C-alpha angles and dihedrals in degrees: 000000000000121000126195114213116204123210090246091054091046090050089052091048094049088047091050090047091052091046091048088047091051094046087049089049092050091045091049091050090051093048092050091048090049089047091050092051092048090050094050090048090049090052092047090049091047090049093052090046094052090045090049092047090049089048093049091051089049093049089045092055090045091049092046089053094046090051091053091050092046090050090052091047090050091050090048090048091049093050091048090049091053090047092050092049090050091049091049090051089051091047093047095051093051129210118330124220109270095017111147132220127186123222115202108211124194113202088341096310123110111255104173144339122237137187090228141023092239090058090053093048090048091055093054088058088060088056095056098268109135112266092218093053114139106229117217133188110273094217116194093331110129114260094236094062089064119084092206124008135173120215122188120219123196125208113245112196094196093060092029091229146083120270131189113273090217110030114211118256108259117247120242114234114218097340096302125109 
């Protein structure tokens, strides 16, 4: 089949081709701009997601540390609560016949009262007295001559009080006893 193309038809076809090319170019520019916007949005969203992930990790670490501290504090409170209950029970039962207290004396003056001799000895170590000191009985030596001295006191239910375990030897006055 033979087709005869006229100049007018050829001009219309060229014009239609230019129009189609221009439309294709405009569509390509619009598509490139839309792609650029989408890529920028994608980068922004990715950046926010990465920052959120880093923040979540940091908050998770802080929370984990806080939970550990809370657990340790709860354990400490539980131990203190147990100790308080035990001390309240001891306080409510009162002293028992034969129970001993130790008074730590500094140059003959009472310094502190302890439940045991070991506790009194440990306290003298905090005041500069050697921790490995070998304690010996003071005998009849006056208490004021000793820098640190431990005196044991035993509860006597009959008198409702504590008395020295080793009463001092009475002094003779003027040679008479």
